[in-house]
C-alpha positions as CSV (number, residue, x, y, z in Angstrom):
1,X,190.5,208.3,111.0
2,X,188.6,205.4,112.5
3,X,185.6,206.2,110.5
4,X,187.7,206.3,107.3
5,X,189.3,202.9,108.0
6,X,185.9,201.4,108.7
7,X,184.6,202.7,105.4
8,X,187.5,201.1,103.5
9,X,186.8,197.8,105.2
10,X,183.2,197.8,104.1
11,X,184.3,198.6,100.6
12,X,186.7,195.6,100.5
13,X,184.0,193.4,101.9
14,X,181.6,194.4,99.2
15,X,184.1,193.7,96.5
16,X,184.8,190.3,97.9
17,X,181.1,189.5,98.0
18,X,180.6,190.6,94.4
19,X,183.5,188.5,93.2
20,X,182.1,185.5,95.0
21,X,178.6,186.0,93.5
22,X,180.2,186.5,90.0
23,X,182.1,183.2,90.4
24,X,179.0,181.3,91.3
25,X,177.1,182.7,88.3
26,X,179.8,181.7,85.9
27,X,180.2,178.1,87.1
28,X,179.0,175.6,84.4
29,X,177.9,172.0,84.8
30,X,180.2,169.2,83.8
31,X,178.8,166.7,81.3
32,X,180.8,163.6,82.0
33,X,179.3,161.4,79.3
34,X,176.5,161.7,76.7
35,X,175.1,159.2,74.3
36,X,172.3,158.2,72.0
37,X,171.2,154.6,71.4
38,X,170.9,153.3,68.8
39,X,173.1,155.6,66.6
40,X,171.5,154.4,63.4
41,X,167.7,154.9,63.2
42,X,164.8,155.4,60.8
43,X,161.4,157.0,61.4
44,X,159.4,155.0,63.9
45,X,162.4,153.8,65.9
46,X,162.9,154.7,69.5
47,X,166.1,156.5,70.4
48,X,167.3,156.8,74.1
49,X,169.2,159.9,75.0
50,X,171.4,159.7,78.1
51,X,173.7,162.2,79.9
52,X,175.8,161.9,83.0
53,X,176.2,165.3,84.6
54,X,177.9,166.8,87.7
55,X,177.4,170.2,89.2
56,X,178.2,171.4,92.8
57,X,175.2,173.8,92.7
58,X,172.7,171.3,91.3
59,X,171.2,170.8,87.9
60,X,168.0,172.8,87.1
61,X,167.2,171.2,83.7
62,X,168.6,169.1,80.8
63,X,167.3,169.2,77.3
64,X,168.3,167.7,74.0
65,X,167.8,169.3,70.6
66,X,167.3,166.3,68.3
67,X,169.0,167.6,65.2
68,X,166.7,170.6,64.9
69,X,163.7,168.4,64.6
70,X,162.4,168.5,68.1
71,X,163.6,169.4,71.6
72,X,163.0,166.9,74.4
73,X,163.4,167.2,78.2
74,X,165.7,164.7,79.9
75,X,164.6,163.4,83.3
76,X,166.7,162.4,86.3
77,X,166.7,158.6,86.4
78,X,169.7,157.9,88.7
79,X,171.6,159.7,91.3
80,X,170.7,163.3,92.3
81,X,170.8,166.8,90.9
82,X,174.5,167.1,91.9
83,X,175.7,163.9,90.3
84,X,173.2,162.0,88.3
85,X,172.1,160.4,85.0
86,X,169.5,162.1,82.9
87,X,167.5,160.3,80.2
88,X,164.5,160.2,78.0
89,X,163.3,158.4,74.8
90,X,162.5,160.0,71.5
91,X,160.4,158.5,68.8
92,X,162.3,159.2,65.6
93,X,160.4,161.2,62.9
94,X,160.9,163.5,60.0
95,X,164.5,162.4,59.4
96,X,166.3,162.0,56.1
97,X,169.3,159.7,55.2
98,X,171.9,162.1,56.5
99,X,174.0,162.6,59.7
100,X,172.5,164.6,62.6
101,X,173.7,166.1,65.9
102,X,171.8,165.9,69.1
103,X,172.8,168.9,71.3
104,X,172.4,168.1,75.0
105,X,172.3,171.3,77.2
106,X,172.5,171.2,81.0
107,X,171.6,174.3,83.1
108,X,172.4,174.5,86.8
109,X,170.5,176.4,89.4
110,X,172.6,179.6,89.2
111,X,172.1,179.7,85.4
112,X,175.4,178.3,84.2
113,X,175.1,176.1,81.0
114,X,177.1,173.4,79.3
115,X,176.4,171.7,76.0
116,X,177.8,168.7,74.1
117,X,177.0,167.2,70.6
118,X,176.3,163.5,69.9
119,X,176.3,162.4,66.3
120,X,173.9,159.9,64.8
121,X,172.4,159.1,61.4
122,X,169.4,158.0,59.5
123,X,171.0,155.7,56.9
124,X,169.3,155.1,53.6
125,X,168.6,151.6,54.9
126,X,168.5,149.4,58.0
127,X,169.3,145.8,58.7
128,X,167.2,143.2,60.5
129,X,167.9,139.6,61.2
130,X,165.8,136.4,61.4
131,X,166.9,133.2,63.1
132,X,165.4,129.7,62.8
133,X,162.6,129.0,65.3
134,X,161.5,125.4,64.4
135,X,162.0,122.6,61.9
136,X,160.6,122.8,58.4
137,X,159.1,120.3,56.0
138,X,162.4,118.8,55.0
139,X,164.3,117.0,57.7
140,X,166.7,114.7,55.8
141,X,169.9,115.9,57.4
142,X,170.9,114.5,60.8
143,X,171.7,116.2,64.1
144,X,175.4,116.2,64.8
145,X,178.4,118.1,66.3
146,X,180.6,117.6,69.3
147,X,177.6,118.5,71.6
148,X,174.5,117.8,69.6
149,X,171.4,120.0,70.1
150,X,167.9,118.4,70.7
151,X,166.5,119.6,67.3
152,X,167.7,120.4,63.9
153,X,166.8,124.1,64.1
154,X,168.5,124.5,67.4
155,X,171.7,123.1,65.8
156,X,172.0,126.1,63.5
157,X,170.5,129.0,65.6
158,X,173.8,130.3,67.0
159,X,173.9,134.0,68.1
160,X,174.9,136.3,65.3
161,X,178.7,136.8,65.1
162,X,179.3,133.7,67.2
163,X,178.8,130.5,65.1
164,X,179.8,127.6,67.4
165,X,182.0,126.0,64.6
166,X,180.8,122.5,65.0
167,X,179.5,122.2,68.5
168,X,176.0,121.9,67.1
169,X,175.5,121.1,63.4
170,X,173.2,119.5,60.9
171,X,175.1,117.2,58.5
172,X,174.6,114.8,55.6
173,X,176.8,112.1,54.2
174,X,174.3,110.9,51.5
175,X,175.4,110.7,47.9
176,X,172.2,112.0,46.3
177,X,170.2,115.3,46.6
178,X,169.1,115.7,50.2
179,X,167.2,118.7,51.7
180,X,166.8,120.2,55.2
181,X,164.6,123.3,55.9
182,X,163.8,125.6,58.8
183,X,161.1,128.1,59.6
184,X,162.5,131.5,60.6
185,X,161.4,134.3,62.9
186,X,159.0,137.0,61.8
187,X,159.8,140.7,61.4
188,X,157.1,143.2,62.2
189,X,157.2,145.6,59.3
190,X,154.5,148.2,58.5
191,X,153.1,148.3,55.0
192,X,155.2,151.4,54.1
193,X,158.4,149.6,54.5
194,X,160.5,148.8,51.4
195,X,162.3,145.5,51.5
196,X,165.5,146.0,49.5
197,X,166.9,142.5,49.8
198,X,166.9,139.3,51.8
199,X,170.3,137.6,52.2
200,X,170.6,133.9,53.3
201,X,173.7,133.1,55.4
202,X,174.9,129.5,55.9
203,X,178.2,128.7,57.8
204,X,179.4,125.4,56.4
205,X,182.4,123.1,55.7
206,X,182.8,119.8,54.0
207,X,184.1,116.4,55.3
208,X,185.4,114.6,52.3
209,X,184.5,114.6,48.6
210,X,183.7,117.6,46.5
211,X,180.2,118.7,47.5
212,X,178.5,121.9,46.4
213,X,176.0,123.7,48.7
214,X,172.8,125.3,47.6
215,X,169.9,127.1,49.4
216,X,166.2,127.1,48.6
217,X,163.1,129.0,49.5
218,X,160.0,126.8,50.1
219,X,156.6,128.3,49.4
220,X,153.2,126.6,48.9
221,X,154.8,123.2,48.8
222,X,157.3,124.2,46.1
223,X,161.1,124.4,46.6
224,X,162.8,127.3,44.7
225,X,166.5,126.3,44.5
226,X,169.0,129.1,44.0
227,X,171.3,128.4,41.0
228,X,174.4,129.7,42.9
229,X,176.4,127.0,44.6
230,X,179.5,127.0,46.8
231,X,182.4,124.6,47.2
232,X,183.3,124.1,50.8
233,X,186.5,124.3,52.8
234,X,187.5,121.0,54.5
235,X,188.8,122.5,57.7
236,X,187.1,125.8,58.5
237,X,183.4,126.9,58.7
238,X,182.9,129.8,56.3
239,X,180.0,132.1,55.7
240,X,178.3,131.6,52.3
241,X,175.6,134.0,51.2
242,X,172.8,134.2,48.7
243,X,171.2,137.6,48.0
244,X,167.5,137.8,46.9
245,X,166.3,141.1,45.6
246,X,163.0,139.5,44.6
247,X,160.9,136.8,46.1
248,X,161.8,133.7,44.0
249,X,158.2,132.4,44.2
250,X,156.7,135.5,42.7
251,X,159.5,137.1,40.8
252,X,158.5,140.4,42.4
253,X,160.2,142.5,45.1
254,X,159.5,141.3,48.7
255,X,156.7,142.9,50.6
256,X,156.2,143.5,54.3
257,X,153.5,140.8,54.7
258,X,155.9,138.1,53.5
259,X,158.3,138.9,56.3
260,X,155.6,138.9,58.9
261,X,155.0,135.2,58.1
262,X,157.4,132.4,59.2
263,X,159.4,132.0,56.0
264,X,160.8,128.6,55.2
265,X,164.4,128.3,53.9
266,X,166.7,125.3,53.5
267,X,170.0,123.9,52.4
268,X,170.6,121.1,49.9
269,X,173.4,119.1,48.3
270,X,172.8,118.4,44.6
271,X,174.5,116.3,41.8
272,X,176.9,114.3,43.9
273,X,177.9,110.8,42.8
274,X,179.9,109.7,45.8
275,X,179.4,109.8,49.5
276,X,180.5,113.2,50.9
277,X,180.1,115.1,54.1
278,X,178.5,118.5,54.5
279,X,178.2,120.2,57.9
280,X,176.2,123.4,58.5
281,X,176.7,125.1,61.9
282,X,174.7,128.3,61.6
283,X,172.0,129.7,59.3
284,X,170.2,133.1,59.4
285,X,168.5,135.7,57.2
286,X,169.6,139.3,56.8
287,X,167.0,141.8,55.7
288,X,167.9,145.1,54.2
289,X,165.0,147.5,54.4
290,X,164.0,151.2,54.2
291,X,161.4,152.8,56.4
292,X,160.0,152.2,59.9
293,X,160.5,148.6,60.8
294,X,160.2,146.3,63.9
295,X,156.8,147.7,64.8
296,X,153.9,145.3,65.5
297,X,150.5,145.9,64.0
298,X,147.4,146.7,65.9
299,X,146.3,148.8,68.9
300,X,148.3,147.7,71.9
301,X,146.4,149.8,74.3
302,X,144.0,146.9,74.3
303,X,145.8,144.0,72.7
304,X,148.2,141.6,74.7
305,X,151.9,142.2,74.4
306,X,154.5,139.4,74.3
307,X,158.1,139.7,75.6
308,X,160.8,137.0,75.2
309,X,163.1,137.5,78.1
310,X,165.7,135.1,76.8
311,X,166.2,137.4,73.8
312,X,167.1,140.4,75.9
313,X,164.0,142.1,74.7
314,X,162.5,145.2,76.3
315,X,159.2,146.9,75.7
316,X,158.8,150.7,75.9
317,X,155.5,152.0,77.3
318,X,154.7,155.7,76.5
319,X,152.3,157.3,79.0
320,X,150.9,160.8,79.5
321,X,148.5,162.7,81.8
322,X,145.7,165.1,80.9
323,X,143.9,167.8,83.1
324,X,140.3,166.9,82.2
325,X,138.2,169.5,83.9
326,X,139.2,172.2,81.4
327,X,138.9,174.8,84.2
328,X,141.6,174.2,86.9
329,X,145.4,173.7,86.7
330,X,146.8,170.4,88.0
331,X,149.7,171.3,90.4
332,X,152.8,169.1,91.0
333,X,151.7,166.4,88.6
334,X,153.5,163.0,88.6
335,X,153.1,160.0,86.3
336,X,153.9,156.4,87.5
337,X,153.9,153.0,85.9
338,X,152.2,150.2,87.9
339,X,152.1,146.4,87.5
340,X,150.3,143.6,89.3
341,X,153.0,141.1,88.5
342,X,156.0,141.5,90.8
343,X,157.4,138.6,92.8
344,X,156.8,140.3,96.1
345,X,153.2,141.2,95.6
346,X,151.7,139.1,92.8
347,X,148.2,140.3,91.9
348,X,148.4,143.6,93.7
349,X,148.9,146.9,91.9
350,X,152.2,148.7,92.8
351,X,154.9,150.8,91.1
352,X,157.1,148.8,88.8
353,X,160.4,147.9,90.5
354,X,163.6,149.3,89.2
355,X,165.7,146.4,90.4
356,X,165.9,143.4,92.7
357,X,164.7,139.8,92.1
358,X,161.5,140.7,90.3
359,X,159.6,139.3,87.4
360,X,159.6,142.6,85.6
361,X,161.6,145.8,86.1
362,X,161.6,149.3,84.6
363,X,164.3,152.0,84.1
364,X,162.2,154.2,86.4
365,X,159.0,153.9,88.3
366,X,157.8,157.5,87.6
367,X,158.5,161.0,86.4
368,X,157.7,164.5,87.7
369,X,155.6,166.4,85.1
370,X,155.1,169.7,87.0
371,X,152.0,171.8,86.6
372,X,149.4,171.0,83.9
373,X,147.3,173.8,82.5
374,X,143.5,173.3,82.3
375,X,142.5,170.9,79.5
376,X,146.1,170.2,78.4
377,X,147.9,166.9,77.9
378,X,151.5,166.3,78.9
379,X,154.1,165.1,76.5
380,X,154.8,161.3,76.5
381,X,157.0,159.8,79.3
382,X,158.7,156.5,78.6
383,X,159.2,153.4,80.7
384,X,161.6,150.7,79.5
385,X,160.2,147.3,80.7
386,X,162.4,144.2,80.9
387,X,161.1,140.8,81.7
388,X,163.1,138.4,83.9
389,X,160.8,135.5,84.6
390,X,158.0,133.8,82.8
391,X,154.6,135.1,83.7
392,X,151.6,137.1,82.7
393,X,151.3,140.7,83.9
394,X,149.2,143.8,83.6
395,X,150.5,147.4,83.3
396,X,148.9,150.8,83.7
397,X,150.0,154.3,84.3
398,X,148.8,156.4,87.3
399,X,148.6,160.2,87.2
400,X,148.8,162.2,90.5
401,X,148.5,165.8,91.3
402,X,148.2,167.8,94.6
403,X,144.7,169.0,93.8
404,X,143.3,166.0,91.9
405,X,142.1,162.5,92.4
406,X,144.5,159.8,91.1
407,X,143.5,158.5,87.7
408,X,144.5,155.3,85.9
409,X,144.8,154.2,82.3
410,X,143.3,151.1,80.8
411,X,145.4,148.1,81.8
412,X,147.5,146.4,79.2
413,X,148.4,142.8,79.2
414,X,152.0,141.6,78.9
415,X,153.1,138.0,78.7
416,X,156.8,137.2,79.4
417,X,157.8,133.9,77.9
418,X,160.8,131.7,77.2
419,X,160.1,130.0,73.9
420,X,163.7,129.5,73.0
421,X,167.0,128.8,74.7
422,X,169.2,131.5,73.3
423,X,170.1,133.6,76.4
424,X,172.3,136.6,75.7
425,X,171.3,136.8,72.0
426,X,170.6,140.2,70.4
427,X,167.0,141.3,70.3
428,X,165.5,141.8,66.8
429,X,162.2,143.4,67.8
430,X,161.7,146.8,69.4
431,X,158.1,147.1,70.5
432,X,156.3,150.3,71.4
433,X,153.0,150.3,73.4
434,X,151.2,153.5,74.1
435,X,148.9,154.1,77.0
436,X,147.7,157.2,78.8
437,X,146.0,158.1,82.1
């Protein structure tokens, strides 16, 4: 009897153990939040894929299927494998003007999986914006407003969506045709970009009389005035727009090189016979384009890069590592981004900080690549660099492995500058610099 009872006890114990193992194997990760940014992209743009994931057993891997075009591996950038944020960047390619789903799949150490879809699109067009950057040829209007700016162009360069409604303006009370013009930011388009239209926006109101407001494009010392004019409201600043399908100077569609130059546009009041007041508080250009935009020309593995920290700009460096002997495998390979321009150790090479009171920071200082087979090159790993203080810095990637000597890429120069005073304003330029080690 004792032996029989003991046998039953072992049997129950085995059943309990098996149930416990089965429960572990079936537990799935919890994807708390998942996103892609931006959600509207065209080929050549950089999309950031992010997922916040929890799992009591630990996450083994996270991957993202980019609409069936390509699958990328997300890396742990914050927290740990039990509760952390996973992220990577994807250079958009081979998309069409349709909606896509990115499927993010997380797998834990026991093998449980969880997936979530994030929707995004490649629209048939994209929008870019250009703000004034300095005064043009015509400066007949005066600086005004309740808190006047130091220059005419700074009187109308308010952040998009936030015209200051009279705090800073340019105005005129003259009774005859009078002009004021501004040079605008450049947009870095490749030659394959199609410019669908350029729209001029002017937020304005009147102060007496019955004035009409016009805009003009100035090119090669000639002013091309648009025939469309607007009457103005006496109380509220309103957005008035002029759409240009063609370049008024040539009569032909816009091309990329014309937007890579500082275009000059202005406002004018025509045909008035009595003193009137016209006030303009904001002016900007809206560019509708198709194709890959916002990409500088040139090879930036050797050319200097420029970053305006007051425009909330960031620069993405793409780096990779290669096993160069062609014979051995590189084991436990890591890739790091280094700079010689931190506040703590100026002039000395060190990993880019991820926070603190530094001149430049990165979303991460390094990634674990794993083992590299002989003669192979890893995929690109991305570092998002943000500048916080004016300065000139150098960046390079460092490749490490257990059985290899550290190797460094060619350094790339980055200048962080503060040419304008528009803190908090949206950045119009996404810059990509490739380097490898």
